C-alpha positions in Angstrom: 14.5 8.0 10.2 14.6 9.7 6.7 13.6 7.1 4.2 14.4 8.0 0.3 14.5 6.1 -2.6 18.6 6.6 -2.7 18.6 5.6 0.9 16.9 2.5 0.1 18.5 1.2 -2.9 22.1 2.1 -1.4 23.1 -0.6 1.1 25.7 -0.1 3.5 27.5 -1.5 6.6 25.4 -4.3 8.2 22.9 -4.0 5.2 25.9 -4.7 2.7 26.7 -7.9 5.0 23.0 -9.1 5.0 23.0 -8.6 1.2 26.2 -10.6 0.7 25.2 -13.5 2.9 21.9 -13.3 1.0 23.6 -13.7 -2.5 25.5 -16.4 -1.1 22.6 -18.5 0.4 20.8 -17.6 -3.0 23.5 -19.2 -5.2 24.1 -22.2 -2.8 20.2 -23.3 -1.7 18.3 -25.2 -4.1 15.2 -23.6 -5.3 11.5 -24.4 -3.3 9.5 -26.4 -5.3 6.4 -23.7 -4.8 6.9 -20.1 -3.4 3.7 -18.2 -2.7 2.9 -14.5 -2.5 0.0 -13.5 -0.5 -1.8 -10.5 -0.8 -5.0 -9.4 1.0 -6.4 -7.5 -1.7 -8.3 -8.3 -5.1 -7.1 -8.9 -8.3 -6.4 -6.2 -11.0 -5.1 -3.7 -8.1 -1.7 -2.1 -7.2 -1.0 -4.9 -4.2 -1.6 -7.9 -7.0 0.0 -6.3 -9.6 2.8 -6.1 -7.8 2.9 -9.7 -6.3 2.5 -11.0 -10.3 5.4 -8.9 -11.4 7.9 -10.2 -8.6 6.5 -13.6 -8.8 7.5 -13.7 -12.2 11.2 -12.9 -11.6 11.5 -15.1 -8.6 11.1 -18.2 -11.0 12.9 -20.4 -11.4 15.9 -19.7 -8.9 13.9 -18.8 -5.8 11.0 -21.2 -6.6 10.4 -23.4 -9.4 6.9 -22.3 -9.2 5.9 -18.7 -7.7 2.2 -18.1 -7.4 0.3 -15.3 -6.1 -2.8 -16.1 -3.7 -5.5 -13.2 -3.3 -6.7 -13.7 0.5 -9.4 -11.3 0.6 -11.1 -9.5 3.2 -10.9 -7.9 6.6 -9.1 -5.0 5.0 -6.0 -7.2 4.4 -6.1 -9.0 8.0 -7.2 -12.1 6.8 -3.6 -12.5 4.5 -1.9 -11.4 7.7 -3.6 -13.9 9.9 -3.1 -16.5 7.3 1.0 -16.0 6.9 1.3 -15.6 10.5 0.4 -19.3 10.7 2.7 -20.7 8.0 6.0 -22.4 8.4 8.6 -20.0 8.2 10.7 -21.6 5.7 10.6 -19.0 3.0 8.0 -20.7 1.3 5.1 -18.6 2.0 5.6 -14.3 1.9 3.3 -11.7 2.6 2.8 -8.6 0.6 1.0 -5.9 2.3 0.8 -2.1 2.4 2.4 -0.9 5.6 -0.6 0.3 7.1 -1.9 -2.8 7.9 0.7 -3.0 9.7 1.2 0.5 11.4 -2.1 2.0 11.6 -4.4 -1.0 12.6 -3.0 -1.7 16.1 -4.3 2.1 16.7 -7.8 1.1 15.7 -8.5 -2.6 16.7 -8.2 -3.6 20.3 -8.4 -7.3 19.4 -5.9 -7.7 16.0 -5.4 -11.0 15.5 -1.6 -10.3 15.2 1.3 -8.6 16.1 3.1 -6.9 13.6 6.4 -6.7 15.1 6.0 -10.2 16.9 4.2 -12.5 14.1 5.9 -11.2 11.2 9.8 -10.8 10.1 10.1 -7.9 7.9 11.9 -8.5 4.7 12.0 -5.6 2.0 10.2 -2.6 0.9 8.9 -3.3 -2.4 7.9 0.1 -3.4 6.3 3.7 -2.6 3.3 5.3 -4.1 0.9 8.6 -3.7 -2.8 8.5 -2.9 -5.1 10.4 -5.0 -8.7 11.7 -4.6 -11.0 10.9 -7.3 -14.7 11.9 -8.5 -16.7 10.1 -11.1 -20.4 10.7 -12.4 -22.1 11.3 -9.6 -20.4 14.6 -9.1 -20.9 17.6 -11.4 -18.2 18.2 -13.9 -18.1 21.9 -12.8 -16.3 20.5 -9.7 -12.5 20.7 -10.3 -10.6 20.6 -7.3 -10.5 19.1 -3.6 -12.0 22.3 -2.4 -14.9 22.6 -4.6 -16.0 18.6 -3.8 -15.7 19.7 -0.1 -18.0 22.9 -0.8 -20.4 20.6 -2.9 -20.5 17.6 -0.3 -21.3 20.1 2.4 -24.6 21.2 0.4 -25.3 17.9 -0.9 -25.5 16.1 2.2 -26.9 12.8 0.7 -24.2 12.1 -1.9 -21.7 13.1 0.5 -19.6 9.8 0.7 -16.5 8.2 -0.7 -14.8 4.8 -1.1 -11.7 3.4 0.0 -9.7 -0.1 -0.1 -10.4 -0.5 3.9 -11.7 0.4 6.7 -8.8 2.0 8.9 -6.4 2.3 5.7 -4.4 5.4 4.9 -6.8 5.9 2.0 -9.5 6.1 4.4 -8.2 8.3 6.8 -6.9 10.6 3.9 -10.7 11.0 2.9 -11.6 11.6 6.8 -9.3 14.3 7.3 -10.4 16.1 4.2 -14.1 15.7 5.9 -12.8 17.0 9.2 -10.9 19.8 8.3 -13.2 21.3 5.7 -15.9 20.8 8.5 -17.6 18.2 6.1 -19.5 14.8 7.4 -18.0 12.7 4.7 -19.6 9.2 4.7 -17.1 6.3 4.5 -17.5 3.3 2.3 -15.0 0.0 2.6 -14.4 -1.9 0.0 -11.9 -5.0 -0.6 -9.5 -3.1 -2.5 -9.5 -0.1 -4.8 -10.8 -1.5 -7.7 -14.3 -2.5 -6.5 -14.4 1.1 -5.5 -13.6 2.4 -8.7 -16.0 0.4 -10.3 -18.8 1.6 -8.0 -17.2 5.1 -8.7 -17.8 4.7 -12.5 -21.3 3.9 -12.0 -22.3 6.6 -9.9 -22.8 4.5 -7.1 -20.2 6.6 -4.8 -19.4 10.1 -5.1 -15.4 9.8 -4.7 -12.3 7.1 -3.9 -9.5 7.6 -2.1 -7.0 5.4 -2.9 -3.4 4.7 -4.7 -2.9 6.7 -7.5 -2.3 4.0 -9.8 -5.5 2.2 -8.8 -7.3 5.6 -10.2 -5.1 6.5 -13.2 -5.9 3.5 -15.3 -9.4 4.5 -15.3 -8.7 8.1 -16.9 -9.3 6.7 -20.5 -12.9 6.1 -19.7 -13.5 9.9 -19.2 -15.7 9.6 -16.1 -13.0 9.9 -13.6 -11.2 13.0 -12.7 -8.5 13.1 -9.7 -8.9 16.3 -7.9 -5.8 15.9 -5.7 -2.8 13.9 -4.5 -1.6 13.1 -1.2 2.1 13.5 -1.6 4.7 16.1 -0.7 5.1 16.8 -4.4 3.1 16.2 -7.7 2.8 12.6 -8.9 5.0 11.7 -11.9 2.2 9.7 -12.8 -0.2 12.9 -12.6 1.7 15.7 -13.0 -1.1 17.9 -14.0 -2.9 17.3 -10.7 -2.1 19.9 -7.7 -1.4 18.3 -4.3 -3.4 18.8 -1.4 -1.6 21.1 -0.1 -1.2 23.5 -3.2 -4.7 23.3 -2.9 -4.4 25.0 0.6 -5.5 21.9 2.6 -2.6 21.4 5.7 -1.3 17.9 7.6 -3.0 15.6 5.0 0.4 14.8 3.4 0.9 11.1 3.3 2.5 8.5 1.1 2.7 4.9 1.8 5.1 1.5 1.2 4.0 -2.1 0.1 6.6 -4.5 1.8 7.1 -8.2 1.9 7.5 -9.8 5.0 7.8 -13.5 6.4 6.1 -15.4 9.2 7.9 -15.1 12.8 10.9 -16.7 13.2 12.4 -17.2 10.0 16.2 -18.1 10.4 18.7 -15.4 9.0 19.5 -17.5 6.3 15.7 -18.0 4.9 15.7 -14.2 5.6 18.9 -13.2 3.9 18.0 -15.4 0.8 14.3 -14.3 0.4 15.7 -10.7 0.8 18.5 -11.0 -1.9 15.9 -12.4 -4.5 13.4 -10.0 -3.5 16.0 -7.0 -4.3 17.0 -8.5 -7.5 13.5 -9.2 -9.0 12.5 -5.2 -7.8 15.9 -4.0 -9.5 14.7 -5.9 -13.1 14.0 -3.0 -15.5 10.7 -4.8 -16.8 9.7 -4.9 -13.1 10.5 -1.1 -12.4 8.8 -0.2 -15.7 5.6 -2.6 -15.2 5.2 -1.0 -11.7 5.3 2.4 -13.0 2.3 2.0 -15.3 0.3 1.5 -11.9 1.9 4.7 -10.1 4.4 2.2 -7.8 8.0 3.5 -7.5 9.9 0.4 -7.0 12.8 0.3 -4.3 14.1 -2.1 -2.1 15.6 -2.2 1.6 17.4 -4.4 4.5 15.0 -6.1 6.5 16.3 -3.7 9.7 15.7 -0.8 7.4 12.3 -2.0 6.8 11.6 -2.5 10.5 13.0 0.9 11.6 10.0 2.4 9.0 7.6 0.4 10.4 8.1 1.4 13.7 8.6 5.1 12.7 5.2 4.8 10.9 3.3 3.3 14.1 4.4 6.0 16.0 3.5 9.1 13.4 -0.3 7.4 13.1 -1.2 7.3 16.7 -2.1 10.9 17.3 -3.8 10.9 13.7 -6.0 8.5 14.6 -7.0 9.5 18.0 -7.9 13.3 16.3 -10.2 11.2 13.6 -11.5 8.9 16.6 -11.9 6.2 14.3 -12.2 2.5 15.7 -13.1 -0.8 14.4 -16.1 -0.6 16.7 -17.4 2.9 15.5 
């Protein structure tokens, strides 16, 4: 299945029927007293920003009050596990990068949740690319990813990078960059990209692999340089930065989605109503523009389209994880 922005924003066939049912249910149902959006990452990052932008648009029709809760830790697992145990009444909604659902099953022998059993897919929320950036710990003469890898090879003590979580897409992007170049890049996992960026700015870590929007907001400091982006083409949020492939780096082209999900066994009526509310929120101009400032391309989907995407990406990452050789026990 090929997922494109146009494909996701258009709803046909069964998706149109679901949207129609959702709109009817949305119009007829009374708003929840309180709805909660749960993210597994720290305040100030892209995940938190998405939740807060959408929450503002879910009030007061979906919920009289819509609050965001940051349940950080274990690379996002704490948030997923928490939502798994909540009532499937639409009052608790998980927002997560899809890598927590598609990569983690390959690296954790005892993952405390089964993504396709314990959760109900609701909608994709946005798509984004990753950036690879360096800070004050790396000489100003280093201006590309190959130059960073060459520097790292001759400076093994400083050959490190941070990412928002162990086992996340940004973690594996850094690992692939090092592996393909024969460089031992040491990985440091953080509770979100923003803590990693603070260490980058302080010179405590050489580089950071993370969502492009988490990096671009720090460019004004003059201490951060983005060396490359992970998308198939240049990011409109960093048009002067070449892709990895443009720099001669093959097989490290990856984008990711944020998605909203409900606990398992949510009724069709609850799913339809929540999906319709989310689609309406994500289509608002202020939400689209607001997410754009953080490098996020707003979009939406039917629950079935999100389910298919999760299955496809889960299969895609299996051989990549095997190539890298990472497990949670490493």
